[in-house]
Structures are given as C-alpha cells and as structure tokens.
N, C-alpha and C positions, 0 to 999 in steps of 0.2 A: 699363173697365180702370182698375185702381188705379195711380195715378202716385206713390204714396208710396214713398220710397226704402226699400230693405231694408238694415238695419244689422246688424252682428254682435251676438250676444247681449250681449257685454260693454258695448256702447254703451248698452244700456238699464239699466245699473246706475249707481249714484252713484259713478263712478270719480274724482271730484274731491274726495272727502271722505277724511280720514285714518281710520285704524282707530278712534281715539278718537271722532271725529265720527260715524262709523257707529253706534257704540254709544250716543252721546248727541247725536242731531241737534238737540235743544232748545238745546244749547250754541251751535250754528251760528246758530240763530235769535236767541238773545240777543246774540251778537256782531254780527250783521247789524243788529239794532235799536239797538245801542249805537253802531255806526259811522254809520248813516244814520237821520236822523229821517224820519218819515212824509212830511212836507211836502217834504223834500229829494229823496227817491226819487221821489215823484210828479212833481216839477218835472223831474227828469232824464229820466224816462220820456216826459214830454210833449215835451221837447227832442229826444229820439231819434225819437219818432214824427213830429214836424214835419220833422226832417231827412230822414226816409225819404220824405216826400211830395214832396220836391224831386228825388228820384232816379227818373227815368223807368222804370228797370228794376225798381224795387221793386214787390212785390205788396202794394199798400196795404191791401187787404181782409184779407189774412192778418196783416199787421203790426198793423192796428187791432185785430183779434180777439185776437192775442197780447198786445198792449199792455193791453187791457181785462182779460184773464185774469191777467196778471202783476200788474197794479195791484190786483185783487181779492185775489190770493194774498198780496201784501205787506201789504195791510190786515189780512187774517186772521192773518198771522204777527205783526204788531205787536199785535193784539188778544190772541192767545195768549200772547205774551211778557209783556204787561202783566198779564194774569190770573195767570200763573205767578209773576211778580215779587211781586204782592200776596199770593199764598198763601205764598211764601217769607218775606215780611216778617211774616206773622202767626204763623209757627212759632216 
C-alpha cells in the first residue's frame, strides 16, 4: 500500500512564486545565489541535518536523502547561475 499523502492539484504547483517569477524562474535562482553563497547554504543544510538527528521522531533516512538531493540541486542552481552570469557579461 502506498503511504504517500494525497495532495490537492494546486499543491503540486509553484504557488510560492509571483507571476513575474513564474515567467522568469531564472531570476529566482539569481536572487537565491546572490543571497546565499554555496558554502553558506551547504553549512546551513548540514546544521539542519545534524539537528534532525537529535530528534527521535525524525525519519533520518528520508531527511538524509532529501538533504543530499537539495544539496545537489543547490549546486546545480549555482552552476547554472554562474554560467548564465558569464554569458550575460559576454554580451
């Protein structure tokens, strides 16, 4: 049996983005990369992960998997942001 919760359709949409951000998600990536350095966000993720390990009710395997995936996503976002920034500077 699948224990995955069932969410309404709107929950699978990017409801936390403005209309402008929906049409230009790269702007959100640029803002994120400007706000947080790669080392800063990695450090914060590790702190969150470590804090979750002290919580007996936490599903540590799921948290570790998500932590790893979010860390990879953030690395890719920073890489894309830097590549886009370089292209913009060459124009």
